[in-house]
C-alpha positions in Angstrom: 0.3 -0.2 0.1 1.2 3.5 -1.0 0.1 6.8 1.4 0.0 10.2 -0.2 -0.6 12.4 2.8 -3.3 15.1 1.3 -4.1 18.6 2.8 -5.9 19.0 5.6 -9.8 19.5 5.5 -9.4 17.5 1.8 -12.5 18.6 0.0 -12.9 16.6 -2.9 -14.2 12.7 -3.7 -10.9 9.8 -4.0 -12.6 9.2 -7.3 -12.1 13.0 -8.6 -8.6 12.9 -7.5 -7.5 9.7 -8.9 -8.9 10.8 -12.3 -7.6 14.1 -12.8 -4.1 12.7 -11.7 -4.6 9.5 -14.0 -5.0 11.9 -17.0 -2.0 14.3 -16.1 -0.2 11.4 -15.9 -1.2 10.1 -19.5 -0.9 13.3 -20.9 2.8 13.5 -20.0 3.7 10.4 -20.8 4.1 8.6 -17.6 1.4 5.6 -18.8 2.9 3.0 -16.1 2.0 5.1 -13.4 -1.5 6.0 -14.9 -2.3 2.3 -15.6 -1.0 2.2 -12.0 -3.6 4.4 -10.4 -6.0 3.1 -12.8 -6.0 -0.9 -11.5 -5.8 0.3 -8.0 -8.4 0.9 -5.0 -8.2 4.0 -3.8 -9.3 5.6 -0.9 -8.7 8.6 1.1 -8.4 8.4 5.1 -8.0 10.7 7.8 -5.0 10.2 9.7 -3.7 12.6 13.2 -0.5 12.8 14.0 -0.2 12.7 18.0 3.4 14.5 17.8 2.5 18.3 16.7 -1.0 17.6 16.8 -1.5 17.8 13.0 -4.7 16.4 11.2 -3.9 14.8 7.5 -5.6 13.1 4.8 -3.8 10.3 3.2 -4.6 8.8 -0.3 -4.3 5.2 0.2 -3.6 3.3 -3.1 -3.9 -0.6 -3.2 -2.7 -1.9 -6.0 -2.2 -5.4 -7.6 1.3 -7.2 -7.6 1.1 -7.1 -11.4 0.7 -3.6 -11.4 2.8 -2.7 -9.0 5.8 -4.6 -9.7 6.8 -2.7 -12.2 7.4 0.5 -10.4 8.6 -1.0 -6.8 12.3 -0.7 -7.3 11.6 3.0 -7.5 9.0 3.6 -4.9 10.0 6.9 -3.7 10.6 8.5 -6.7 6.8 7.2 -7.6 5.6 8.5 -4.5 7.0 11.9 -4.5 6.0 12.1 -7.9 2.3 11.1 -7.2 2.6 13.6 -4.5 3.2 16.3 -7.0 0.6 15.6 -9.2 -2.1 15.5 -6.4 -1.1 18.7 -5.4 -1.1 19.9 -8.7 -4.4 18.8 -9.7 -6.2 19.8 -6.1 
């Protein structure tokens, strides 16, 4: 499972976020990541960090092994890129 931290009081439905990021990635030639999003089950959950008292929203992606295996070696870079796209899309 990959977690992408979302802004506090996240206003958009998960389907809107995933669809927008999918389209951005597809138009920018990142089809393998777009496919990963399309094949994942996505949800947004609330997470409270006790240290500092920060409320966060998290985009959770539950990806099938076949979809995840291609990006697993570069997971950190993929998470960073997905975060940038989520920030751009919202």
